N, C-alpha and C positions, 0 to 999 in steps of 0.2 A: 745168112739173112733169112732164107726160107725156113730153116729149122726154128729160129727164134720166133718168127711170126706164126708159124704153124702151131707151136706150143702155146703161144698167147691165145690164139683162136680156139684151140682145143680146150684150154682152161676156161675161157669165157663161156663157151657154148657147151661145156661138159661133154665133150666128144673124145673119142679115142684118137690121140695124135698119130698113132701108127697107121691109121686108115686114111689120113689126110694127105692128098697130093696137090700139085699145082692146079689140077683140073677139078678138084673137089668144089662143088657149087655151095655157096654159103646158105642159100635159102632152101634149095631142093634137097641137097644131101645132108647138110648140117642142121636143118630145121631152124635157122636163124630168123627171127622176126625183126621188125624195124628197130625196136628197143635194143635188142641184142647187138645189132649192127652199129647203132649209135654209141653204145658203151664200148664196143670193140674198137671203133675208130678213135674215140677219146683216149683209150688206153694206148693205142699205137701212136697217137700224136704226142702223148706224154713221153713214151718210151724213146721215140726217135727225134723229138724236137721239131716236128713239122706241123703244118696245118693242112687239113684235107678240106678242099672246097666242097660245099654241099652238093653241087651239081656232079662232082666226081664220085661221090659216095654211091649214087644210084647206078653208076657204070661198073662198079666192082661186083662182078657176078661170081668169080671164082677166087680161090686162095691165091692163085697165080696173079690175078688182076691186082690184088692188094699188095703182093710182094713187088710187082713191077712198079706200081705207083710210088711206093715208099722208096725203092731204090732210085727212082728218077728224081725224087724231091728231097732227099735227105742231105 
C-alpha cells in the first residue's frame, strides 16, 4: 500500500519516489501547494474507491498520514 501511494504522490508532485518515506512532509519536503494536494486526493479517491472528507485533508501532513487514512477507510 505504501509503495503504491508513494509512487502516486511522487508522480503527482514530480518528486523522486526513492526519497519519499512515511515521514516525508507533503508541504515542507515535497513543496505541495493546496492545488497539488487536492489533485492528489482526487487521484487517491479514484484509485482506492474512497471519499476523503475535507476536514481530514488538512490533517494529512506526511505521506504516512495519507497511507494511514486510506488503509483505515478502504
